[in-house]
N, C-alpha and C positions, 0 to 999 in steps of 0.2 A: 555462606553469606557473612559478610562482617557486621552486617547492621542486625540489631535485635528488634527494629521496628520498621515498617514499610515506609519508604521514602518515596517523594515524587520522581525520582529518577529510576524506580522500580518499574515506571510505565512509559518510559522515554522512548523505548525501541532500540536502545543502545545495549552496552555490555552490563550494566546493571540488570535490566529487565532479562537478557539472556540468562545470566547468572540464577535468576529468580526462576525461570523456567526451568532451567537445566537441573538445578539443585533441589527444587522443591516440587514443582509439578510434574516434571517427567518422571522423578523417582517414584512418586506414587499413582500416576494416572498412566504409566509407561505402556500403553498398548502399541502394537506395531504401527497401527495407522497414525498415531501421534508421534512417535519417534522418528516418521519420514520427515517430520520438520516442515511440511508444507502449509500454505495458508487455509487449506481445505483438507480435511481427512477423507480419503477414498476408501470405501468398502463395500463388500460384496452383499448382497440380499438375495436368499433363497428365490431361484425362479425370476428374478427381476433385473438381474445384470449387477452393474456397480453404480454406486451414489456417492457424489460428494457433498460433504456437510461443513458448514462453518457457521460460527456465531460471533457476534462482536457487540460491544457496549459503547456508547455514545454519551460523552458527558462534556462537550465543548463549552466552552464560554469565551464569548457571547454565544448564544443559541442563534442569532441572525447576524450575517456578514455577507459582504460584497460577493455575489455569484451563489448564494443559497442559504441554507439554515440547517439546523441538526437534523431536521428529516431528511433533506436531500442527502446529507451525509450518510446517513444511516442506512439507507436503502443502496446508495452506490458503494459504500464500503463492503456490504455483505455481498453484494453481487459480484463485485470484482474479485473477491476472494475466492468465492466458489468457482467463478470462471476461470482463474488461473490453473486449476486442475485439467482444464480441457472439457468441462462439463457443459451442457446445455442448462442453464440456469432456469428453473421452473418456478419454484415457491419461496416465499418468505414467512417467518412468523415476525411478530411485533410485540414487544413489551414495553408498557410506559410506567414509569415512577414519577409521579408528579407531587410537587409540593403544594401543600395547601394555600390558597390564595394566587396560585399562578394565573394569569390572564387568559380566560376563555377565548378572546380572539387569537392571541399567539398560539394557543393549542391547535385552533381551527387551520391557522396558516401552516402550521407544521405538517398536520395530517394531511391536507390537500397537496402540498409540496410532495409528500411520501407518496401519494396517489399518483400523481402526475410523473414522478420519477420512475415509480415501477411501471407504469404503463410505457414510458419511453423505452424501459429495459426490457420489456416484453414478459415481465414476470407477475405473479399474483401473490398478493398477500392473503393467506387461508386461516390464519389463526394469531390470536394475540391475547394480553393479559394486561390488566391495569391496576396499579397500586397507587394509593394516595397516602403520603406521610406528613406529620405535622409540620408547621412553619420552621423553617430552620433544618429540617431534617434532610433537604436534598437542594440542589442549586437550580430551583425552578422545575427542570424536567431532564430526566434521564432516558434514554432507550436502548433497549436492547433488541437486535435484531439476529435470526438465525436464517440460512437459506439453504436450499438442497438443489441438486441439480443431477442429472444423469450423464455418466460418463461413457462415450461411445467405446465400443470394443477396439481394442488395440492402441487406445491412446494411454500414454503412460508418461506424464510430465513430471519433472521433479528438480529440485535444485541439485541434487547428487549426479545429475545425467551431463553436466558441462564437462566438454572435451577441449584439449589443447587445439588451438586453430579456430574455434567457434566466434562467430561474432557477436557483440553486444549491441542491442538496440534499444533506444528509449523512444518513446511515442511522442514526447514533447517537452517543453521548456519545464524546468525545476523551479521549485520553492513557492509558487503562487499561492497554494492555500495557507502554508505556514505564516507567509508574511502577511497576508490577507487578515488572518486571525490576530497576529500580533499588533498590526495597525489599528484595528478596532478595540482590542483590549486597552493599548496603551494610549489612544487617541492621536496616533500618530498621523501626519499628512504628508503625502508625496507629491509631486508634480502630476503623476499620472496614479490613477485610482487601480489598486492591485486587488484582482479579482479572483476568488477561489477557483481551484481548476476540477472541484468535485463533479465527476461524470461516470456513468455507467459505461464499463469498456467491453462488455461481454460481445459486442458485435464485433469490435475491433480485434479482440482474440480469436474469434472465430474466422475472421477474414485472414490474419497471419497464419493459422493452422491449414487453411486451405492453399494459401500460396507457398506455404513451408512446411510440408507434411512431417519433416524430421526435427521441428522446433524441439529444443531440449525441455525449457520451462519458461514460465511467466513468473512476475511477482510485482505487486504495486508497492513502489517506495514510499509507505506512509510515515510512521513513526520511526526517526531516525535516518530517513530519506535514502537517497541513493547509496549512501556510505554503508548503511546496515544491510541494504539488500544485496550488494555485491560481495561484502564480507560473509553474508550467510551463504551465498552460492559457492564461495571459494573454500570455505570450510566444509560443505557437504560434499563437493567433489574433490576436494584435496587438490585444488590447482591454484594457479597464481591468475589475476585478472588485471589487465592494464587498460586504462582509458585516456583518452585525449582531452586534456582540459578545453582546448578551443573547439572541439567537436560537440560539446554538451549544451544544447540550447538553454539559454537562461534570457528571461526578459531585462531589459535595461533597468526598470523600476526595482525589479526585485534584486538586481546584482548591487545596485545603489544602496538600497535598503540593507542588505546582508553586510556591506561595507561600514555602513554608518554604525550598525549595532554589533559588529564584531562577530557574525555568525559565517559559518563555512556552509555555503548554499547546498553542498553536496550532503549535508547532514540536516536539510530542513525538510518537513514533510511534505508530501503531496497526497492529494485525493482523486485525482484523475488522470494519472500517468501509469504507465505499464513498461517494465523492463522486460525483455526477452532475450534469451540465449539460442542462438540458431547458428546450424553448420554453416560455414564460411560460404559455400556454393548456393545456399538459398537464401543469403543475406539480402541480396538486392530485391529479390520477388518480395520477402518479408517487409522490408522498407516500403515498397511501392504499395503494399496492402494496407500499411499503417497511414501512409499519406492519403490514401484514398477515401478512409474514413474521416468524419467530422471532427473527431478528437486526436487525429494523428497527423494534422496537416504539417505540424513542425517537427516530425520524427527525423531522427538521425541514427546512424551508426557511430557509436562512441568509442569503441575499443574491440578487444579481443581477449580470448582466453589463452593462457600460455602454461606451459610447464612449471613444475615448481623450482624454484632455484635451489642448487644443490645445498642440502643441510638447512633449509629453511621450510618454516610450514606455511600453510596457506595465506596469501598475502594479496592485497589490492594496491596496486600503484597508480598515480596519476602523472602523466607527462604534461608539464606546463607549457604555456606559450613560449616560455624563456629555453626551452630544451632541457630543463632540469626534471628530476622525478622526486614525488613524495609519496610516502607511505599513507594510504587513506584508511584511518581507522574507523571503528563504530564509534558512535556518540558515547563519552562518559558522563554520566549524570543526566541532568535534566535541563534542555535548552528552551522548549516551548511548551509548558504546561497545557492541557486540555486542548490540543488541536484537533481531536476527534472525540 
């Protein structure tokens, strides 16, 4: 790593974060489960089959935004990460770091939202921790959640399982969460209110797995957006991925905001969308299953997996509405600080 200090870009979900993970954390923590590079680690427990475990920390600013708050974000983010392994998500832990002077009414709202969201997802919060730091020692409230679920026998999902000819599915419109956070943080007003997409997607994933039993993998395109997710899949599977720009659902207000702010919507964060790679002959069934779920009504098949070009490494390409193609890289540096 070129930098001798931690920078905001190290948490962006893009190239800087990947280098930090690869060159520091994986070097020292490199268990086989971690090296698999998925959102949840899957491991066997003697006599009990396999579990999936994931943990995440939430430091979003502001803590309340259209469509939710940091509490909904914390539950949804961890539920979704565990569910991407194909696990039945069962239990969560919850740790709070609170700043002295934080309004108790705001904390009550956050905790109630977490309880409501956990109930919606069908999971239980069974343990937790609370720490309080002095004024100025935190930005109001930080939340850490961990989730655990059981992985059914025979389920083997991984970003390394993509094969040429597979279809790329997206469960809905991109960019809602990242732009909702940015509009609140910067006081931007648009003609239509942009609302965060934060949602628990374990039921959507279960429906897709039932409809498409040979699904290769799932990933929620959070930090770094769709661009980072597809590049991670391409690198893990040593393939090319090609998507059609016109097939990718984006709400008009989000598209306009990205054009105004100079963002690539394919790199903007989401918290209630899911990418799935599915064999081509199961793609329509998977799409129908997504669209039957309350959080997948705008789902679309957006592209396919291809062979690597001769002499090239893993690559993601976007075919534009004009018929040209461009390479879709992972985010470089920091675009939207504290979106989760």
